[in-house]
N, C-alpha and C positions, 0 to 999 in steps of 0.2 A: 506559503505548502509547505508541508516538510513532509518526506515522507521514509520512511524505514521501509529500504529494499532488501530481501532476502530472498538469497537464491535457495529453492527448495527441492527435496526428493518428493516430501507431501506437504500437504498442509489442510488441515479442515477447522471450521467454525463451530460450534454450537450453541445454542441458545434452547436453556431449561429440559437440557438433555437429548434435543435435536439438533443433526447435523443439518447443518444451514447453507453450507457453502464445502468444498471438497477438492481438491485439484492434486491434480498427480507431479512430475517435473515442469517446474517454473517460477514462477516468481509469488511471494508473501510480500501484498504490500499494504504494512498498515501507514495511515493515511492523516493527518493533520491538517484543519482548514484553519488557516488568522482571519480575525475580521477585516483586513486590509488587501486577503485574497479577490481575484477579478477571472475571467476568463482567460485573459492573458496567460496567469499563474497554471491554471491548468491545461491550456495548450501546449506549456513550456514541457510541464510533468508529466504527460502524455508521452511527448517524443522520446522526452529522456528514459522514464521507464521502457518503452519499448524499443528504443536502439541503443540502449547503454551496455556493449559489450562485457557480461559477466559471466558467460558459459564456455569453456573449453572447447580448443579445437584439438587436433587429434596429437599436438605436440604439448600438450597444455597450456598454453598460454588465453588468456581472458582473449577471445576472439569472436565471439558470436552472441548476437543479443538473444532475448526471448522471441524474436520476430524468425530469427533464423533457426532457432532449434524447435520451433512449433511448439514451444510450451505452452503453461498454462498460468492463471492468472487469480489470483485467491485477494479479494481486495478488501480491508476492515477500517474502519471509523474509529480516527482514536484522537479526541480530544486533548487528552492529557498528555500527547508529542509536544504542547505549548505551555505546559507546567512551567513556572517559574519559580524556583527551589532558591533562589540567591537570599533570600529574607526571610528571616523564620522555620517555623517548622510543619508548616503548611504550605502546599505550591498555590500558589496563583494561576487562575487561570484567566488572568485580563485579557491577553493575546489571540486568544481564541477565539473565533466567529462564534456568533449566537447559533442556539440549535437550528432555527430556519432558515438561516442562510447557510450554515454548515452543512445541513440536509441538501439544499438544493446543487450548490456547488459540488458534494459529493456526488450526486447523481449524476452528473453532467459529465464529473471524471470517468466514469464508472461506464456510460454512455460512449466516453469519445477512446476509453481502453477498448468499449466491444468495436467499434468499427474498424479495428484490424483484422479484425476475422478470426482474432484468437478464444479459446474458450473463457471467459470471464467471471467468477464467482465473488460472492458477496458476503460480509455477515449480515448483520440487521442494524440499520443506524440507530444509537440511542441505546440497543440492551444490553444489559450484562450479556458479555460473550467468555465462551471457554474457549482459548486458540490450539490449534496441538501442531508444533510445527517442525519438521524436519530438514535442520539447514543442512544445507548440501556445501561441505567444503569445509568451516563453514565460510560463506561468504555472506555479509550486512554490512550495506551502505547508509550512508544519510543524505538523502538530496532535499535540498533546500532552495524555494525560489520567492 
């Protein structure tokens, strides 16, 4: 499982011109599911995303998590995170989970995040989406399990 975690001032996702998810201060999560992922990876990634201290305290140090600041989460499925570009000029997506598995695990991940009590918005799995991200900092991290 791979997640590109971005601390944002705001973020939104549109599908066919319709806003389907929108948040204020919090985290934008681009989520890739591998064919080998299980619930263990989901549990680890859920804890990591919720507890990672990427928000600044009064002294400017990363000392607070999205839970601590009561932030929002926007979760976007992103199978291209498993694009392998080492050979040729076209990415291979062999490591990405097949759509039925990826969709099931993606929705499980979203539900696990919602159990935190934070506001969680999503894109639309498998759709062509336009994502607007106002990266705060900028702070962008790649998480992998």
